[in-house]
C-alpha positions as CSV (number, residue, x, y, z in Angstrom):
1,M,0.0,0.0,0.0
2,V,1.1,3.5,-0.7
3,A,1.1,5.7,2.4
4,A,-1.0,8.9,2.2
5,Q,1.8,11.1,3.4
6,D,3.8,10.1,0.3
7,L,1.4,12.1,-1.8
8,S,1.6,15.3,0.4
9,A,4.4,16.9,-1.6
10,W,2.5,16.5,-4.8
11,G,-1.1,17.4,-3.9
12,P,-3.7,18.8,-4.0
13,F,-4.3,17.3,-7.5
14,A,-6.6,18.2,-10.4
15,V,-7.3,15.8,-13.2
16,T,-8.4,16.9,-16.7
17,A,-11.5,15.2,-18.0
18,G,-10.3,14.5,-21.6
19,A,-10.6,10.7,-20.9
20,S,-13.5,10.9,-18.5
21,E,-13.5,7.3,-17.2
22,I,-9.8,7.1,-16.3
23,A,-9.9,10.7,-15.0
24,S,-12.7,9.8,-12.6
25,Q,-10.8,6.6,-11.5
26,L,-7.7,8.7,-10.8
27,V,-9.7,11.1,-8.7
28,Q,-11.2,8.3,-6.8
29,V,-7.9,6.5,-6.2
30,L,-6.1,9.7,-5.1
31,T,-8.9,10.7,-2.8
32,G,-9.0,7.2,-1.3
33,R,-5.3,7.7,-0.3
34,G,-6.1,10.7,1.7
35,T,-5.1,13.6,-0.6
36,R,-7.3,16.2,-2.2
37,A,-8.1,15.5,-5.9
38,D,-10.8,16.8,-8.2
39,L,-11.6,17.1,-11.9
40,L,-10.0,20.3,-13.2
41,G,-12.4,23.2,-13.2
42,E,-12.2,26.9,-13.9
43,S,-10.2,27.6,-10.7
44,I,-6.8,26.1,-10.0
45,Q,-6.4,27.9,-6.7
46,G,-4.3,25.7,-4.3
47,I,-3.6,23.0,-6.9
48,Q,-0.1,21.7,-7.0
49,T,-0.2,19.0,-9.7
50,V,-2.4,18.6,-12.8
51,I,-2.7,15.2,-14.5
52,I,-3.6,15.6,-18.1
53,T,-5.7,12.7,-19.6
54,E,-6.4,14.1,-23.0
55,G,-3.6,12.0,-24.4
56,L,-5.7,8.9,-23.5
57,S,-8.8,10.1,-25.3
58,N,-10.2,8.9,-28.6
59,L,-9.9,12.3,-30.3
60,P,-8.3,12.4,-33.8
61,V,-4.5,12.3,-33.6
62,T,-3.8,16.0,-34.4
63,E,-6.6,17.3,-32.2
64,R,-5.5,15.1,-29.3
65,H,-2.0,16.4,-29.4
66,W,-3.1,20.0,-29.8
67,Q,-5.4,19.8,-26.8
68,V,-2.6,18.6,-24.5
69,L,-0.3,21.4,-25.8
70,D,-3.0,23.9,-25.3
71,L,-3.6,22.8,-21.7
72,C,0.1,23.0,-21.0
73,K,0.1,26.6,-22.3
74,R,-2.9,27.5,-20.1
75,L,-1.2,26.0,-17.0
76,Y,2.2,27.7,-17.6
77,A,1.6,30.9,-15.7
78,S,0.5,29.1,-12.6
79,G,3.7,27.2,-12.2
80,I,1.7,24.0,-11.5
81,R,3.5,20.6,-11.9
82,I,2.2,18.9,-15.0
83,M,1.9,15.1,-15.6
84,I,0.8,14.0,-19.1
85,L,-0.6,10.6,-19.7
86,E,-0.5,8.7,-23.0
87,Y,-1.0,5.1,-24.2
88,A,1.9,2.9,-25.2
89,G,1.0,0.7,-28.2
90,A,-2.6,1.9,-28.5
91,G,-5.1,0.3,-31.0
92,D,-4.7,1.7,-34.6
93,F,-1.9,3.9,-35.8
94,A,-3.9,7.1,-35.5
95,Q,-4.2,6.4,-31.8
96,M,-0.5,6.3,-31.2
97,S,1.0,9.1,-29.2
98,G,4.0,11.4,-29.4
99,L,3.5,13.4,-26.2
100,K,7.0,12.5,-24.8
101,G,8.3,14.8,-27.6
102,L,6.1,17.6,-26.1
103,S,7.3,17.3,-22.5
104,R,10.9,17.0,-23.6
105,T,10.6,20.3,-25.5
106,L,8.6,22.1,-22.8
107,R,11.3,21.2,-20.3
108,Q,13.8,23.1,-22.5
109,E,11.5,26.1,-23.1
110,W,10.3,26.2,-19.5
111,P,13.3,25.0,-17.4
112,D,11.7,26.1,-14.2
113,R,8.6,24.0,-14.7
114,S,8.1,20.3,-13.8
115,I,6.6,18.5,-16.8
116,I,6.6,14.7,-17.5
117,T,4.9,12.2,-19.7
118,W,4.1,8.6,-18.7
119,S,2.9,5.9,-21.0
120,L,0.2,3.5,-19.8
121,P,-0.5,0.0,-21.1
122,D,-3.8,0.3,-23.0
123,S,-4.5,-3.4,-22.3
124,A,-4.6,-2.9,-18.5
125,S,-7.8,-2.2,-16.6
126,Q,-8.5,1.3,-15.5
127,D,-8.0,0.3,-11.9
128,T,-4.5,-1.0,-12.8
129,Q,-3.7,2.1,-14.9
130,A,-4.7,4.4,-12.0
131,E,-2.5,2.3,-9.5
132,L,0.4,2.5,-11.9
133,V,0.1,6.3,-12.0
134,L,-0.1,6.5,-8.2
135,D,2.9,4.2,-7.8
136,A,4.9,6.4,-10.3
137,I,4.0,9.6,-8.4
138,T,5.1,8.2,-5.0
139,S,8.2,6.6,-6.5
140,D,9.1,9.8,-8.3
141,V,9.6,7.8,-11.5
142,P,11.1,9.9,-14.4
143,E,9.5,9.9,-17.9
144,A,8.9,6.3,-18.7
145,D,6.6,3.5,-19.9
146,L,4.6,2.2,-16.9
147,D,3.5,-1.4,-16.7
148,T,2.9,-4.0,-14.1
149,S,6.5,-5.2,-14.3
150,G,7.8,-1.8,-13.4
151,A,8.6,1.4,-15.2
152,S,11.0,1.4,-18.1
153,V,12.7,4.2,-19.8
154,M,12.7,4.0,-23.6
155,E,16.3,3.6,-24.9
156,I,17.1,4.9,-28.4
157,G,20.4,3.7,-29.7
158,A,22.9,5.0,-32.1
159,A,23.2,3.3,-35.5
160,P,24.4,-0.2,-34.6
161,G,26.4,-2.7,-36.7
162,L,25.0,-4.3,-39.8
163,V,23.7,-7.8,-40.4
164,Q,26.2,-9.5,-42.6
165,A,24.2,-10.1,-45.7
166,T,24.2,-8.7,-49.2
167,P,20.8,-7.3,-50.1
168,T,20.0,-8.7,-53.6
169,D,16.2,-8.5,-53.6
170,T,14.2,-5.9,-55.5
171,N,11.3,-3.9,-54.2
172,V,8.5,-1.5,-55.2
173,W,9.3,1.5,-53.0
174,F,6.8,4.2,-52.3
175,V,8.5,7.4,-51.0
176,P,6.2,10.2,-50.1
177,G,8.3,13.4,-49.6
178,G,11.2,11.6,-51.4
179,A,11.7,13.7,-54.5
180,R,13.5,16.6,-52.8
181,G,15.8,17.4,-50.0
182,V,17.7,14.9,-47.8
183,T,15.2,12.1,-48.5
184,A,16.1,12.4,-52.2
185,A,19.8,11.8,-51.4
186,C,18.9,8.8,-49.3
187,V,16.6,7.3,-52.0
188,S,19.2,7.9,-54.7
189,E,21.7,5.9,-52.6
190,L,19.1,3.2,-52.1
191,A,18.6,2.9,-55.8
192,R,22.4,2.4,-56.3
193,R,22.0,-0.6,-53.9
194,Q,18.9,-2.0,-55.6
195,P,19.2,-1.1,-59.3
196,G,16.4,-3.5,-60.3
197,S,13.8,-1.9,-58.0
198,T,11.0,0.6,-58.7
199,F,11.0,3.9,-56.8
200,V,7.7,5.8,-56.8
201,L,8.3,9.3,-55.4
202,G,5.2,11.2,-54.1
203,G,4.8,14.9,-53.5
204,R,2.4,17.7,-53.7
205,S,4.4,19.8,-56.1
206,G,3.9,19.4,-59.8
207,I,7.0,19.3,-62.2
208,A,6.9,22.7,-63.7
209,P,8.5,22.8,-67.2
210,W,11.6,25.1,-67.4
211,P,10.8,28.2,-69.5
212,E,12.3,28.2,-73.0
213,G,15.2,30.7,-73.4
214,L,15.8,30.8,-69.6
215,Q,19.3,29.6,-68.5
216,P,18.9,26.8,-65.9
217,T,20.0,27.7,-62.4
218,S,19.5,26.7,-58.8
219,D,20.1,30.2,-57.5
220,M,16.8,31.7,-56.3
221,K,18.0,35.3,-56.7
222,L,19.3,34.8,-60.3
223,L,16.1,33.0,-61.2
224,R,13.9,35.8,-59.9
225,S,15.9,38.3,-61.8
226,A,15.7,36.3,-65.0
227,L,12.0,35.8,-64.7
228,I,11.4,39.6,-64.1
229,S,13.6,40.4,-67.1
230,S,11.7,37.9,-69.3
231,A,8.3,39.2,-68.2
232,K,9.4,42.8,-68.9
233,A,10.7,41.8,-72.3
234,R,7.1,40.5,-73.1
235,G,5.7,43.9,-72.1
236,E,4.4,42.6,-68.7
237,K,4.6,44.2,-65.3
238,P,5.2,41.2,-63.0
239,A,4.1,41.2,-59.3
240,L,6.9,40.1,-57.0
241,P,4.8,37.6,-55.1
242,D,3.9,35.9,-58.5
243,I,7.5,35.9,-59.5
244,D,8.4,34.2,-56.1
245,R,5.8,31.5,-56.5
246,Q,6.9,30.8,-60.1
247,A,10.6,30.7,-59.1
248,R,9.9,28.3,-56.2
249,A,7.8,26.0,-58.5
250,L,10.5,25.9,-61.1
251,L,13.2,25.1,-58.6
252,A,11.1,22.4,-57.0
253,G,10.4,20.9,-60.4
254,Q,14.1,21.0,-61.3
255,E,15.0,19.2,-58.1
256,I,12.4,16.5,-58.7
257,R,13.8,15.9,-62.2
258,H,17.4,15.7,-60.8
259,T,16.3,13.1,-58.3
260,L,14.5,11.0,-60.9
261,D,17.5,11.2,-63.2
262,A,19.8,10.0,-60.4
263,I,17.6,7.0,-59.7
264,A,17.4,6.1,-63.4
265,A,21.1,6.5,-63.7
266,A,21.5,3.9,-61.0
267,G,19.6,1.4,-63.1
268,A,16.3,1.6,-61.2
269,R,12.9,2.6,-62.4
270,A,12.0,6.2,-61.3
271,V,8.4,7.4,-61.2
272,Y,6.9,10.6,-59.8
273,L,3.3,10.9,-58.6
274,Q,1.6,14.1,-57.6
275,V,-0.3,13.2,-54.4
276,D,-1.6,14.9,-51.4
277,M,-0.8,12.8,-48.4
278,S,-3.5,14.5,-46.2
279,D,-6.2,13.7,-48.8
280,R,-7.3,10.1,-48.3
281,D,-8.9,9.8,-51.7
282,S,-5.8,11.2,-53.4
283,L,-3.7,8.7,-51.5
284,L,-5.9,5.7,-52.2
285,A,-5.8,6.6,-55.9
286,A,-2.0,6.7,-55.8
287,V,-1.7,3.4,-54.0
288,S,-4.1,1.8,-56.5
289,Q,-2.1,3.1,-59.4
290,I,1.2,1.9,-58.0
291,T,0.0,-1.6,-57.2
292,S,-1.8,-2.1,-60.5
293,Q,1.2,-0.9,-62.6
294,Y,4.2,-2.1,-60.6
295,G,3.0,-4.6,-58.0
296,P,2.5,-4.5,-54.2
297,I,4.4,-1.9,-52.2
298,S,7.2,-3.8,-50.4
299,G,9.3,-0.8,-49.4
300,L,8.1,2.3,-47.7
301,V,10.2,5.4,-46.9
302,H,8.2,8.3,-45.3
303,G,10.2,11.5,-45.6
304,A,7.5,14.1,-45.8
305,G,7.6,16.9,-43.2
306,V,7.4,20.6,-42.7
307,L,8.3,23.1,-39.9
308,A,6.3,25.8,-38.2
309,D,8.9,26.8,-35.6
310,G,7.9,29.0,-32.7
311,L,7.8,28.9,-28.9
312,A,5.1,26.7,-27.4
313,L,3.3,29.6,-25.7
314,K,2.7,31.1,-29.1
315,K,1.7,27.8,-30.9
316,T,-1.7,27.7,-32.5
317,R,-4.0,24.9,-33.6
318,D,-3.1,25.9,-37.2
319,D,0.6,25.4,-36.5
320,V,0.0,21.9,-35.1
321,E,-2.3,21.0,-38.0
322,Y,0.3,22.2,-40.5
323,V,3.1,20.1,-39.0
324,F,1.0,17.0,-38.4
325,G,-0.6,17.1,-41.8
326,P,2.1,15.4,-44.0
327,K,4.1,13.7,-41.3
328,V,1.4,12.2,-39.1
329,E,-2.0,12.4,-40.8
330,G,-0.3,11.5,-44.1
331,L,1.4,8.4,-42.8
332,A,-1.7,7.3,-40.9
333,N,-3.7,7.5,-44.1
334,L,-1.0,5.6,-46.0
335,L,-0.8,2.8,-43.5
336,A,-4.5,2.4,-43.7
337,A,-4.4,2.3,-47.5
338,I,-1.6,-0.2,-48.3
339,D,-1.3,-4.0,-47.7
340,L,1.0,-4.0,-44.6
341,S,1.7,-7.7,-45.0
342,Q,3.7,-7.0,-48.2
343,L,6.2,-4.7,-46.5
344,R,9.8,-5.9,-46.2
345,H,11.5,-2.5,-45.5
346,V,10.1,0.6,-43.7
347,G,12.1,3.7,-43.1
348,L,10.6,6.6,-41.2
349,F,12.3,10.0,-41.2
350,S,12.1,11.2,-37.6
351,S,14.2,13.7,-35.8
352,A,16.4,14.0,-32.8
353,S,13.9,16.5,-31.5
354,A,11.7,13.5,-30.6
355,V,14.5,12.2,-28.4
356,F,15.7,15.3,-26.7
357,G,13.1,17.9,-27.4
358,N,14.0,21.2,-29.1
359,T,13.2,24.8,-28.3
360,G,10.6,26.1,-30.8
361,Q,9.6,22.7,-32.0
362,S,7.0,21.3,-29.7
363,D,4.7,20.3,-32.5
364,Y,7.6,18.8,-34.6
365,A,8.9,16.9,-31.6
366,M,5.4,15.4,-31.0
367,A,5.0,14.4,-34.6
368,N,8.4,12.7,-34.7
369,A,7.9,11.0,-31.4
370,W,4.6,9.6,-32.8
371,L,6.7,8.2,-35.7
372,G,8.8,6.3,-33.2
373,A,5.7,4.8,-31.6
374,V,4.4,3.8,-35.1
375,A,7.7,2.2,-35.9
376,R,7.7,0.1,-32.7
377,K,4.1,-1.1,-33.5
378,L,4.9,-1.9,-37.1
379,A,8.0,-3.9,-36.1
380,A,5.9,-5.9,-33.7
381,Q,3.3,-6.6,-36.4
382,L,5.9,-7.4,-39.1
383,P,8.6,-9.5,-37.5
384,D,10.1,-10.5,-40.9
385,A,10.4,-6.8,-42.1
386,T,13.1,-4.3,-41.3
387,V,11.5,-1.3,-39.7
388,K,13.6,1.8,-38.8
389,S,12.7,5.2,-37.4
390,F,15.7,7.4,-38.1
391,C,16.0,10.1,-35.4
392,W,18.2,12.4,-37.5
393,G,20.2,15.3,-36.1
394,P,20.5,18.4,-38.4
395,W,21.6,17.8,-42.0
396,D,23.9,19.9,-44.0
397,G,21.1,20.8,-46.3
398,G,17.3,20.3,-46.5
399,M,15.5,22.2,-43.8
400,V,18.7,23.5,-42.2
401,D,19.5,26.9,-43.7
402,A,22.6,29.1,-42.8
403,T,20.8,30.5,-39.7
404,L,19.9,27.1,-38.3
405,A,23.3,25.8,-39.1
406,S,24.9,28.6,-37.0
407,H,22.5,27.9,-34.2
408,F,23.5,24.2,-34.1
409,A,27.2,25.1,-34.3
410,T,26.9,27.3,-31.2
411,R,25.4,24.2,-29.3
412,G,28.3,22.0,-30.5
413,I,26.0,19.9,-32.7
414,S,27.7,18.8,-36.0
415,L,25.7,18.6,-39.3
416,I,25.2,15.3,-41.0
417,G,26.7,15.3,-44.5
418,L,24.4,14.3,-47.3
419,Q,26.6,11.4,-48.5
420,D,27.2,10.1,-44.9
421,G,23.6,10.3,-44.0
422,A,22.5,8.6,-47.2
423,R,25.0,5.8,-46.7
424,I,23.8,5.2,-43.1
425,F,20.2,5.2,-44.2
426,A,20.8,2.6,-47.0
427,D,23.0,0.4,-44.8
428,Q,20.4,0.3,-42.0
429,I,17.2,-0.1,-44.0
430,L,18.7,-2.9,-46.1
431,Q,21.1,-4.6,-43.7
432,G,20.3,-3.2,-40.2
433,D,19.5,-5.4,-37.2
434,R,15.7,-5.8,-37.0
435,H,15.8,-5.5,-33.2
436,E,17.1,-2.0,-33.5
437,I,14.1,0.1,-34.4
438,E,14.7,3.7,-33.3
439,L,18.1,5.0,-34.3
440,L,19.7,8.3,-33.2
441,I,21.9,9.6,-36.0
442,G,24.2,12.4,-35.0
443,D,25.3,14.2,-31.9
444,K,23.5,14.3,-28.6
445,W,21.6,17.5,-28.2
446,A,22.1,19.5,-25.0
447,G,19.1,21.1,-23.4
């Protein structure tokens, strides 16, 4: 039995009603142990600890994560201790959680606040779940997965050694977000390892044809200038926002073509499909087209992702929806659309922000921590497949511009070279140890 005085340093408690049944159970168990506990109301006067249960709710994945973040924002000024609950290994993929990424980030942004996330076994009874939380409180357990055998801290290893085997098979690879940026470099290396494979790259951008008479360039400023001059030569008065949009579309199309050419040069088949990962119908149509033309999807690389960096206190629902759209909602839609039993290789592009948190990236850290949970679930479902979640540090390219590169340099964090990262990726997804699911690539991030 847990002694009532063991709770005195933590209470009084308030429990949010996002998952009403477990919330009521927690209030009952805490009250039964002699401490004050109520469902969270308008007033937080005298409350020392708030237990957030929205992470256990059946809300859609993006809304669920947003509600937890929003509650943390509302509680910030009070200085109240925050305990966030999520499920480990919940039902379908959309019910998986990335809330540890949130608490890890908030501890960086709010170093004088106490914030922690605990994962509960969804298969346990509510009585057991409530007792696990109570035991964790009184034992002062750090961020962990709680179960009846004791709390365990999730370990994420650096890239391990390789299984000694030469990958000679071929696959039909679907790579959303793989036509540009660092994912493109990884897929091009993968094509060199599997020249007989088919690589279907998916993205929202179309491949804009390069204007006749315009010198090819990858320099944004030069391209803008050339487009303005060309428009003026035709007697037009171009608007700068229109020129910017045209230039970005041209550069995106050029990068897509370069990726397709690199894959084809390696001897593999290269295909580009314009697809919106957040649109279920668009995705279903793409999967149907791929399987009918090239066969079942046996390799999946999910590299789609966007940033909306900003401090947590200023985050909006729109920010979270924007970040979760391609990385979380898109993958959840995709996993529901394809035949998972055909998969032999799965590579998910996560981030070190999921492991360490990162100031300004509470939404991005949550989304990537969600990828890790999905990878663990997929690996359990597909024991004969190689499933990897790559928790990348900052790359020398892609989303990392000169300002971000300087920021990482001041923190002593090295950038991952494109060739090195691509080699690590191809090595691990083709020959990596299947028991190593989440891999940290790069330096450890300081808080």
